[in-house]
ROSE-4610 file (N, C-alpha, C; in Angstrom, 1 decimal, always signed):
// ROSE-4610
residu = [M/M/M/F/F/F/N/N/N/N/N/N/M/M/M/T/T/T/K/K/K/S/S/S/L/L/L/L/L/L/G/G/G/L/L/L/G/G/G/G/G/G/L/L/L/T/T/T/L/L/L/A/A/A/V/V/V/F/F/F/G/G/G/T/T/T/A/A/A/Q/Q/Q/A/A/A/Y/Y/Y/P/P/P/V/V/V/S/S/S/A/A/A/Q/Q/Q/L/L/L/E/E/E/I/I/I/T/T/T/G/G/G/S/S/S/S/S/S/E/E/E/V/V/V/G/G/G/I/I/I/T/T/T/G/G/G/H/H/H/T/T/T/L/L/L/N/N/N/V/V/V/S/S/S/G/G/G/W/W/W/T/T/T/L/L/L/S/S/S/N/N/N/L/L/L/A/A/A/S/S/S/S/S/S/S/S/S/L/L/L/D/D/D/I/I/I/I/I/I/G/G/G/F/F/F/D/D/D/F/F/F/T/T/T/I/I/I/G/G/G/D/D/D/T/T/T/T/T/T/R/R/R/H/H/H/F/F/F/D/D/D/N/N/N/K/K/K/D/D/D/S/S/S/T/T/T/Y/Y/Y/P/P/P/T/T/T/S/S/S/G/G/G/N/N/N/K/K/K/T/T/T/I/I/I/T/T/T/L/L/L/N/N/N/S/S/S/G/G/G/S/S/S/T/T/T/D/D/D/R/R/R/V/V/V/D/D/D/N/N/N/I/I/I/S/S/S/L/L/L/S/S/S/F/F/F/S/S/S/G/G/G/F/F/F/N/N/N/R/R/R/T/T/T/E/E/E/A/A/A/Y/Y/Y/L/L/L/F/F/F/A/A/A/V/V/V/D/D/D/I/I/I/D/D/D/S/S/S/D/D/D/S/S/S/L/L/L/F/F/F/N/N/N/Q/Q/Q/W/W/W/E/E/E/A/A/A/F/F/F/N/N/N/T/T/T/V/V/V/L/L/L/F/F/F/N/N/N/N/N/N/G/G/G/S/S/S/A/A/A/A/A/A/N/N/N/S/S/S/V/V/V/F/F/F/K/K/K/V/V/V/T/T/T/F/F/F/A/A/A/G/G/G/G/G/G/G/G/G/V/V/V/L/L/L/S/S/S/M/M/M/T/T/T/L/L/L/P/P/P/E/E/E/T/T/T/P/P/P/V/V/V/A/A/A/V/V/V/V/V/V/D/D/D/G/G/G/K/K/K/T/T/T/S/S/S/T/T/T/Y/Y/Y/T/T/T/F/F/F/T/T/T/L/L/L/T/T/T/G/G/G/E/E/E/V/V/V/Q/Q/Q/Y/Y/Y/P/P/P/A/A/A/H/H/H/C/C/C/C/C/C/Y/Y/Y]
num = [1/1/1/2/2/2/3/3/3/4/4/4/5/5/5/6/6/6/7/7/7/8/8/8/9/9/9/10/10/10/11/11/11/12/12/12/13/13/13/14/14/14/15/15/15/16/16/16/17/17/17/18/18/18/19/19/19/20/20/20/21/21/21/22/22/22/23/23/23/24/24/24/25/25/25/26/26/26/27/27/27/28/28/28/29/29/29/30/30/30/31/31/31/32/32/32/33/33/33/34/34/34/35/35/35/36/36/36/37/37/37/38/38/38/39/39/39/40/40/40/41/41/41/42/42/42/43/43/43/44/44/44/45/45/45/46/46/46/47/47/47/48/48/48/49/49/49/50/50/50/51/51/51/52/52/52/53/53/53/54/54/54/55/55/55/56/56/56/57/57/57/58/58/58/59/59/59/60/60/60/61/61/61/62/62/62/63/63/63/64/64/64/65/65/65/66/66/66/67/67/67/68/68/68/69/69/69/70/70/70/71/71/71/72/72/72/73/73/73/74/74/74/75/75/75/76/76/76/77/77/77/78/78/78/79/79/79/80/80/80/81/81/81/82/82/82/83/83/83/84/84/84/85/85/85/86/86/86/87/87/87/88/88/88/89/89/89/90/90/90/91/91/91/92/92/92/93/93/93/94/94/94/95/95/95/96/96/96/97/97/97/98/98/98/99/99/99/100/100/100/101/101/101/102/102/102/103/103/103/104/104/104/105/105/105/106/106/106/107/107/107/108/108/108/109/109/109/110/110/110/111/111/111/112/112/112/113/113/113/114/114/114/115/115/115/116/116/116/117/117/117/118/118/118/119/119/119/120/120/120/121/121/121/122/122/122/123/123/123/124/124/124/125/125/125/126/126/126/127/127/127/128/128/128/129/129/129/130/130/130/131/131/131/132/132/132/133/133/133/134/134/134/135/135/135/136/136/136/137/137/137/138/138/138/139/139/139/140/140/140/141/141/141/142/142/142/143/143/143/144/144/144/145/145/145/146/146/146/147/147/147/148/148/148/149/149/149/150/150/150/151/151/151/152/152/152/153/153/153/154/154/154/155/155/155/156/156/156/157/157/157/158/158/158/159/159/159/160/160/160/161/161/161/162/162/162/163/163/163/164/164/164/165/165/165/166/166/166/167/167/167/168/168/168/169/169/169/170/170/170/171/171/171/172/172/172/173/173/173/174/174/174/175/175/175/176/176/176/177/177/177/178/178/178/179/179/179/180/180/180/181/181/181/182/182/182/183/183/183/184/184/184/185/185/185/186/186/186/187/187/187/188/188/188/189/189/189/190/190/190/191/191/191/192/192/192/193/193/193/194/194/194/195/195/195/196/196/196/197/197/197]
x = [+63.8/+63.5/+62.6/+62.8/+62.2/+60.8/+60.7/+59.3/+58.5/+59.0/+58.4/+57.8/+58.8/+58.5/+57.3/+57.4/+56.3/+55.0/+55.0/+53.7/+53.2/+54.0/+53.7/+53.0/+53.7/+53.0/+51.7/+51.7/+50.4/+49.2/+49.7/+48.8/+48.3/+49.2/+48.8/+47.8/+48.2/+47.3/+45.9/+45.8/+44.3/+43.8/+44.5/+44.0/+43.5/+44.3/+43.9/+42.5/+42.4/+41.1/+40.0/+40.3/+39.0/+38.6/+39.8/+39.3/+38.7/+39.4/+39.1/+38.3/+37.3/+36.4/+35.7/+35.4/+34.5/+33.1/+32.4/+31.0/+30.2/+29.1/+28.4/+27.0/+26.6/+25.2/+24.2/+23.0/+21.9/+20.7/+19.9/+18.4/+17.5/+16.8/+15.8/+14.6/+13.5/+12.4/+11.3/+10.7/+9.7/+8.5/+7.4/+6.2/+5.4/+4.9/+4.1/+2.6/+1.7/+0.3/-0.4/-1.1/-1.8/-3.4/-4.1/-5.6/-6.4/-7.5/-8.2/-9.3/-10.1/-11.5/-11.1/-11.8/-11.5/-12.5/-13.3/-14.4/-14.0/-14.4/-14.0/-15.0/-14.6/-15.2/-15.4/-15.7/-15.9/-14.6/-14.6/-13.6/-13.7/-12.5/-12.7/-12.9/-13.2/-13.6/-12.3/-12.4/-11.2/-11.1/-12.0/-11.9/-10.7/-10.1/-8.7/-7.6/-7.8/-6.8/-6.7/-5.7/-5.3/-4.5/-4.9/-4.0/-2.9/-1.7/-0.5/-0.1/+0.5/+1.1/+2.4/+3.5/+4.9/+5.3/+5.6/+6.1/+7.4/+8.2/+9.3/+9.1/+9.3/+8.8/+9.7/+9.1/+9.7/+10.9/+10.9/+12.1/+13.3/+13.0/+14.3/+15.1/+16.4/+17.3/+17.8/+17.4/+17.9/+16.6/+17.0/+15.9/+15.9/+14.6/+14.5/+14.7/+15.5/+15.9/+15.4/+14.8/+14.4/+13.3/+12.5/+11.5/+11.3/+11.4/+11.1/+10.2/+9.3/+8.3/+8.1/+8.2/+7.9/+6.6/+6.0/+4.5/+4.6/+5.7/+5.4/+5.0/+3.7/+3.0/+3.1/+4.0/+4.5/+3.3/+2.3/+1.1/+0.2/+0.5/-0.1/+0.8/+0.5/+1.2/+0.8/+1.5/+1.0/+0.7/-0.4/-1.0/-0.6/+0.5/+1.1/+0.0/-0.8/-1.6/-2.7/-3.1/-4.2/-3.7/-2.4/-1.8/-1.5/-1.6/-1.4/-0.3/+0.6/+1.6/+1.4/+1.7/+1.8/+2.6/+2.1/+2.9/+3.9/+3.5/+4.3/+5.5/+6.6/+7.5/+8.6/+9.8/+11.0/+10.8/+10.7/+10.6/+10.6/+11.2/+11.2/+10.6/+10.2/+9.4/+10.2/+10.7/+11.3/+10.6/+10.2/+9.5/+10.3/+9.7/+10.4/+10.5/+11.5/+11.7/+10.6/+10.1/+9.2/+7.8/+7.4/+6.0/+5.9/+4.8/+4.5/+3.5/+3.0/+1.9/+2.0/+2.5/+2.4/+3.9/+3.9/+5.4/+5.2/+6.3/+6.4/+7.2/+7.6/+8.4/+8.1/+7.8/+7.5/+8.8/+9.4/+10.7/+10.7/+10.8/+10.5/+11.8/+12.2/+13.4/+13.1/+13.5/+13.1/+14.2/+13.9/+14.9/+14.1/+14.6/+14.0/+12.9/+12.9/+11.7/+12.4/+11.9/+12.3/+11.6/+12.2/+11.3/+10.0/+9.1/+7.6/+6.8/+7.4/+6.9/+6.1/+5.2/+4.6/+4.3/+4.4/+4.2/+3.0/+2.0/+0.9/+0.6/+0.3/+0.0/-1.0/-1.5/-2.4/-1.9/-2.2/-1.6/-2.7/-2.7/-3.6/-3.0/-3.7/-3.2/-4.1/-3.5/-4.3/-3.5/-4.4/-4.0/-3.2/-2.1/-1.3/-2.1/-3.0/-3.7/-5.0/-5.7/-7.0/-6.9/-7.2/-7.1/-7.9/-7.2/-8.0/-8.8/-8.4/-9.1/-8.9/-10.2/-9.9/-9.4/-8.4/-7.6/-7.7/-7.9/-7.9/-6.5/-5.9/-4.6/-4.1/-5.1/-4.6/-4.7/-4.8/-4.7/-3.8/-2.9/-1.9/-0.5/-0.5/+0.7/+1.1/+0.1/+0.1/-1.1/-1.3/-2.4/-2.7/-1.5/-1.7/-1.2/-1.5/-0.9/+0.6/+0.9/+2.2/+3.2/+2.4/+3.2/+4.1/+4.9/+5.8/+5.0/+5.4/+4.9/+5.8/+5.2/+5.8/+6.9/+7.9/+9.1/+9.3/+9.3/+9.5/+10.8/+11.4/+12.8/+12.8/+13.4/+13.6/+14.9/+15.4/+16.8/+16.9/+17.9/+18.0/+19.3/+19.3/+20.5/+21.7/+22.7/+24.0/+24.0/+22.8/+22.7/+22.3/+22.1/+21.7/+20.2/+20.1/+18.7/+18.1/+16.8/+16.0/+15.0/+14.8/+13.7/+13.0/+11.6/+10.8/+10.2/+10.0/+9.0/+7.7/+6.7/+5.5/+5.0/+4.5/+4.0/+2.8/+2.6/+1.5/+0.1/-0.1/-1.4/-1.3/-1.0/-0.9/-2.2/-2.3/-3.6/-4.0/-5.2/-5.8/-6.8/-6.8/-7.7/-9.0/-10.0/-11.3/-12.2/-12.5/-13.6/-14.7/-15.6/-16.8/-16.2/-16.1/-15.6/-14.1/-13.5/-12.2/-11.2/-10.0/-9.0/-7.7/-7.1/-5.8/-4.7/-3.6/-2.4/-1.2/-0.6/+0.4/+1.8/+3.0/+4.1/+5.3/+6.0/+6.9/+8.5/+9.2/+10.7/+11.5/+12.2/+12.8/+14.4/+15.5/+16.8/+17.7/+19.0/+20.1/+20.8/+21.1/+21.9/+23.2/+24.3/+25.4/+25.4/+26.1/+26.1/+27.5/+28.2/+29.7/+29.9/+31.0/+31.5/+31.8/+31.4/+31.7/+33.2/+33.6/+35.0/+35.1/+36.2/+36.6/+35.5/+35.2/+34.2/+34.8]
y = [-9.2/-8.1/-8.6/-9.7/-10.1/-10.5/-11.2/-11.5/-10.2/-9.2/-8.0/-7.3/-7.2/-6.8/-7.6/-9.0/-9.8/-9.4/-9.2/-9.0/-7.7/-6.7/-5.4/-5.5/-6.3/-6.3/-7.1/-8.1/-8.8/-7.8/-7.0/-6.0/-5.0/-4.8/-3.7/-4.4/-5.8/-6.5/-6.6/-6.8/-6.8/-5.5/-4.5/-3.1/-2.8/-3.2/-3.2/-3.8/-4.9/-5.7/-5.0/-4.3/-3.7/-2.6/-1.7/-0.5/-0.9/-1.8/-2.1/-3.4/-3.6/-5.0/-5.1/-6.3/-6.6/-6.3/-6.1/-5.9/-7.2/-6.9/-8.1/-8.1/-9.4/-9.6/-9.4/-8.6/-8.5/-9.1/-9.9/-10.3/-9.1/-8.8/-7.8/-8.4/-7.6/-8.1/-6.8/-6.7/-5.6/-6.2/-5.5/-6.0/-4.8/-5.1/-4.1/-4.7/-3.8/-4.2/-3.4/-3.7/-2.8/-3.3/-2.3/-2.6/-1.7/-2.0/-1.1/-1.9/-1.1/-1.7/-2.5/-3.6/-4.4/-4.0/-3.2/-2.9/-1.8/-1.9/-1.0/+0.3/+1.5/+2.6/+3.4/+4.7/+5.6/+6.6/+7.4/+8.3/+9.3/+9.9/+10.8/+10.2/+8.9/+8.4/+8.2/+8.1/+8.1/+6.7/+5.9/+4.5/+3.8/+4.2/+3.4/+3.9/+4.8/+5.3/+4.2/+3.3/+2.2/+2.6/+2.0/+2.3/+1.4/+1.9/+1.2/+1.3/+0.1/+0.1/-0.6/+0.2/-0.3/-0.5/-1.7/-2.0/-2.5/-2.1/-2.8/-3.7/-5.0/-6.0/-6.2/-6.9/-7.0/-7.8/-8.7/-9.5/-8.9/-7.6/-6.9/-6.1/-6.0/-5.5/-4.2/-3.7/-2.3/-1.6/-0.2/+0.8/+0.6/+1.2/+1.3/+2.7/+3.0/+4.4/+4.7/+3.7/+4.0/+3.0/+3.5/+2.6/+3.1/+2.2/+2.4/+1.5/+2.0/+1.1/+1.6/+0.7/+1.0/+0.5/+1.3/+1.1/-0.2/-0.7/-2.0/-1.8/-1.6/-1.4/-0.1/+0.4/+1.9/+2.6/+2.0/+2.6/+3.2/+3.1/+3.6/+4.5/+5.2/+6.0/+6.3/+6.5/+6.9/+8.4/+9.0/+10.3/+10.9/+11.6/+12.1/+13.3/+13.9/+14.9/+14.3/+13.2/+12.5/+11.3/+11.4/+10.4/+11.1/+10.6/+11.2/+10.5/+11.3/+11.2/+11.9/+11.1/+11.9/+13.2/+14.2/+15.4/+15.2/+14.3/+14.2/+13.2/+13.2/+12.3/+12.8/+12.1/+12.5/+11.6/+12.3/+11.6/+12.6/+12.2/+13.1/+12.3/+13.0/+12.2/+12.8/+11.8/+12.0/+11.7/+12.7/+12.4/+12.4/+11.8/+11.5/+13.0/+13.3/+14.6/+14.7/+15.9/+16.1/+16.1/+15.9/+16.0/+16.4/+17.1/+17.3/+16.5/+15.6/+14.7/+13.1/+13.0/+11.7/+11.1/+10.0/+9.4/+7.9/+7.3/+5.7/+5.1/+5.9/+5.5/+6.2/+5.6/+6.1/+6.0/+7.0/+6.9/+7.7/+7.0/+7.6/+7.4/+8.4/+8.0/+8.6/+7.8/+7.8/+8.1/+8.6/+8.7/+8.3/+7.2/+6.8/+5.9/+5.2/+4.3/+2.9/+2.8/+1.5/+0.3/-0.8/-2.1/-2.0/-2.6/-2.6/-1.3/-0.5/+0.8/+0.6/+1.4/+1.3/+2.8/+2.8/+4.0/+4.0/+4.7/+4.6/+5.8/+5.3/+6.4/+5.9/+6.6/+6.3/+6.6/+5.7/+5.8/+5.9/+6.9/+6.8/+6.4/+5.6/+5.0/+5.3/+5.9/+6.3/+5.9/+6.0/+5.7/+6.7/+6.6/+7.5/+8.2/+7.3/+7.9/+8.7/+8.3/+9.0/+9.6/+10.8/+11.9/+11.3/+10.9/+10.5/+9.3/+8.5/+7.1/+6.2/+5.8/+4.8/+3.7/+3.1/+2.1/+1.1/-0.2/-1.1/-1.4/-1.0/-1.3/-2.8/-3.8/-5.1/-5.7/-4.9/-5.2/-4.4/-3.5/-2.6/-3.1/-3.3/-3.6/-5.1/-6.0/-7.3/-7.8/-9.1/-9.6/-8.7/-8.4/-7.5/-8.0/-9.4/-10.0/-9.8/-9.4/-9.4/-8.2/-7.2/-6.1/-6.4/-5.7/-5.9/-5.8/-6.6/-6.3/-5.4/-4.8/-3.8/-4.4/-3.6/-4.1/-3.2/-3.7/-2.8/-3.3/-2.2/-2.3/-1.5/-2.1/-1.5/-1.5/-0.3/-0.1/+0.1/-0.5/-0.5/+0.3/+0.6/+1.3/+0.6/+1.4/+0.7/+0.6/+0.7/+0.6/-0.8/-1.8/-3.0/-3.0/-3.8/-3.6/-5.1/-5.2/-6.3/-5.8/-6.7/-6.3/-7.3/-7.2/-8.2/-7.7/-8.5/-8.4/-9.1/-8.1/-8.8/-9.9/-11.1/-12.3/-11.8/-12.6/-12.3/-12.4/-13.6/-13.7/-14.0/-13.0/-13.1/-13.4/-14.0/-14.4/-13.1/-12.9/-11.6/-12.1/-11.2/-11.4/-10.6/-11.1/-10.2/-10.0/-8.8/-8.3/-7.4/-8.2/-7.4/-6.9/-5.6/-5.1/-4.8/-5.1/-4.6/-5.9/-5.7/-6.7/-6.3/-7.1/-6.8/-7.7/-7.3/-8.0/-7.8/-8.8/-8.6/-9.1/-8.4/-8.8/-8.6/-9.8/-9.7/-10.0/-9.2/-9.4/-9.6/-10.7/-11.3/-11.8/-11.4/-11.8/-11.2/-11.1/-10.5/-9.5/-8.5/-7.4/-7.1/-6.6/-6.2/-5.0/-4.8/-3.5/-3.2/-2.1/-1.7/-1.8/-2.5/-2.6/-1.1/-1.0/+0.4/+0.5/+1.6/+2.0/+2.0/+1.4/+1.8/+1.4/-0.1/-0.4/-0.2]
z = [+8.1/+7.3/+6.1/+5.4/+4.3/+4.8/+5.9/+6.5/+6.7/+7.2/+7.5/+6.2/+5.2/+3.8/+3.2/+3.3/+2.8/+3.4/+4.7/+5.6/+4.9/+4.8/+4.2/+2.9/+2.1/+0.7/+0.7/+1.5/+1.7/+2.1/+3.2/+3.6/+2.5/+1.7/+0.7/-0.4/-0.7/-1.6/-1.0/+0.2/+0.9/+0.9/+1.1/+1.0/-0.5/-1.5/-3.0/-3.1/-2.7/-2.9/-2.4/-1.0/-0.5/-1.3/-1.8/-2.7/-4.0/-4.7/-6.1/-6.3/-5.3/-5.3/-6.6/-6.9/-8.0/-7.8/-8.9/-8.6/-8.1/-7.4/-6.8/-7.6/-7.4/-8.1/-7.1/-7.4/-6.4/-7.1/-6.2/-6.7/-6.9/-8.0/-8.1/-8.7/-8.6/-9.2/-9.2/-10.4/-10.7/-11.3/-11.1/-11.7/-12.4/-13.6/-14.2/-14.5/-14.0/-14.1/-14.9/-15.9/-16.8/-16.9/-16.4/-16.4/-17.2/-18.0/-18.8/-19.2/-19.9/-20.6/-21.9/-22.1/-23.3/-24.5/-24.1/-25.3/-26.2/-27.5/-28.4/-28.2/-28.2/-28.0/-29.3/-29.2/-30.3/-30.4/-31.5/-31.7/-30.7/-30.0/-28.9/-27.5/-27.6/-26.0/-25.4/-24.0/-23.1/-22.5/-22.7/-22.0/-22.4/-23.4/-23.7/-22.8/-21.9/-21.0/-19.9/-20.0/-19.1/-17.8/-16.8/-15.6/-15.4/-15.1/-14.9/-13.6/-13.0/-11.8/-11.8/-11.6/-11.7/-10.1/-9.8/-8.4/-8.3/-7.2/-6.8/-5.8/-6.1/-5.3/-4.0/-3.0/-1.7/-1.8/-2.8/-3.0/-3.7/-4.1/-4.7/-3.7/-4.0/-3.1/-3.4/-4.6/-5.1/-5.6/-5.4/-5.9/-7.4/-7.9/-9.4/-9.6/-10.8/-11.1/-12.4/-13.3/-14.5/-15.1/-15.9/-16.6/-18.1/-19.0/-20.5/-20.9/-21.9/-22.5/-23.9/-25.0/-26.3/-26.8/-27.6/-28.1/-28.8/-29.5/-30.3/-31.7/-31.8/-33.0/-33.4/-34.3/-34.4/-35.4/-35.8/-36.4/-35.3/-34.1/-32.9/-32.1/-31.1/-30.1/-28.8/-27.9/-26.6/-26.7/-26.4/-26.5/-25.1/-25.1/-23.8/-23.2/-24.1/-23.6/-22.6/-23.0/-22.2/-21.2/-21.2/-20.1/-18.7/-17.7/-16.5/-15.7/-15.1/-14.3/-13.1/-12.0/-10.6/-10.5/-9.9/-9.9/-8.6/-7.6/-6.4/-6.7/-6.0/-6.0/-7.0/-7.0/-7.9/-9.1/-10.4/-11.6/-12.7/-13.8/-15.0/-16.2/-17.2/-18.4/-19.6/-20.4/-21.5/-22.7/-23.6/-24.8/-26.1/-26.9/-28.3/-29.0/-29.8/-30.3/-31.5/-31.7/-32.9/-32.7/-31.4/-31.0/-29.5/-29.2/-27.8/-27.0/-28.0/-27.3/-27.8/-29.1/-29.7/-29.6/-28.7/-28.5/-28.6/-29.1/-29.2/-28.1/-27.2/-26.0/-24.8/-23.6/-22.5/-21.6/-21.2/-20.5/-19.1/-18.0/-16.7/-15.9/-15.0/-14.1/-12.6/-11.7/-10.4/-9.4/-8.2/-7.0/-5.8/-5.2/-3.9/-4.0/-5.2/-5.5/-4.9/-3.8/-2.9/-3.0/-2.6/-2.6/-2.0/-2.2/-1.7/-2.1/-2.8/-3.2/-4.7/-5.0/-6.4/-6.8/-8.2/-8.9/-10.1/-9.8/-10.5/-11.5/-12.8/-13.7/-14.8/-15.6/-16.7/-18.2/-19.1/-20.5/-21.5/-22.3/-23.6/-24.7/-25.5/-26.7/-27.9/-28.9/-30.2/-31.5/-32.4/-33.9/-34.4/-35.2/-35.9/-37.0/-37.7/-38.8/-38.5/-37.5/-37.1/-35.7/-35.8/-34.6/-33.5/-32.2/-31.1/-31.3/-32.3/-32.4/-31.5/-30.8/-29.7/-30.0/-29.3/-29.5/-28.2/-28.3/-27.0/-26.8/-25.6/-25.4/-25.6/-25.2/-25.3/-26.8/-27.8/-29.3/-29.8/-29.0/-29.5/-28.9/-27.6/-26.9/-27.2/-27.4/-27.7/-28.4/-28.8/-29.6/-30.8/-31.5/-32.6/-33.8/-34.0/-35.2/-35.6/-36.8/-37.3/-36.6/-36.1/-35.5/-34.4/-34.1/-32.9/-31.6/-30.5/-29.3/-28.6/-27.5/-26.7/-25.8/-25.6/-24.8/-23.6/-22.3/-21.2/-20.5/-19.9/-19.4/-18.0/-16.9/-15.6/-15.3/-15.1/-14.6/-13.0/-12.6/-11.1/-10.7/-9.3/-8.8/-9.2/-9.7/-10.2/-11.7/-12.3/-13.8/-14.3/-13.4/-14.1/-14.6/-15.6/-16.4/-16.5/-16.4/-16.7/-17.8/-18.7/-19.8/-20.2/-20.9/-21.4/-22.7/-23.6/-24.8/-24.3/-24.4/-23.8/-24.7/-24.1/-24.9/-25.8/-26.9/-27.7/-27.2/-26.4/-25.8/-24.3/-23.6/-22.1/-21.4/-20.3/-19.7/-18.9/-18.9/-18.2/-17.0/-16.1/-15.1/-15.4/-15.6/-16.2/-15.0/-14.9/-13.9/-14.8/-15.0/-15.8/-17.1/-17.5/-18.7/-18.5/-17.5/-17.3/-17.2/-18.0/-18.1/-17.3/-16.5/-15.9/-16.4/-16.8/-17.2/-16.4/-15.9/-15.0/-15.7/-15.5/-16.2/-15.1/-15.0/-13.7/-14.3/-13.9/-14.2/-12.9/-13.1/-11.9/-12.3/-11.6/-11.9/-11.1/-11.6/-10.7/-11.7/-11.0/-11.7/-10.9/-11.7/-11.2/-10.4/-9.3/-8.7/-8.3/-8.9/-8.5/-7.2/-6.8/-5.5/-4.8/-3.6/-3.0/-2.7/-2.6/-2.2/-0.7/-0.2/+1.2/+2.1/+2.3/+3.3/+4.7]
């Protein structure tokens, strides 16, 4: 009788572990590539609209569900009116309150952003003090002296987050008048264990 009870309790213990298992760590990696002109332009010019590519790398094991990027130097802003986001796909854009076009943070959410996939968009950066003043992205997001550098954050399925403050002097790949900067996040994030395997 005792042996049978013991076996039953052990069985329940095993069931409890299956239902309330601990979170697991998953390897993830994402890459942000920013490409744009390094030349100083004129007021109202749009050459400062840089192309951005966010990739969920093949080595990643979870979907990307969120992306956040701060301006860093708050004397500048992202001009949402002249920035371009694809109309296809599942995403939302969250703007800072108080403005319809000037924002200090880009926040995007995704559904179905699987590994090996990429999301392409274009971002315009302007001065706070001068309307549509041309600003070179690579002296606002970084290479900006005493001002703060931009921070970007990627959220993966399950809520795990990787983030990076952009280095002050990243190395660019230069092709004529165009510079490309690549920033890679790699690590592990926790994912809540599934119920009832």
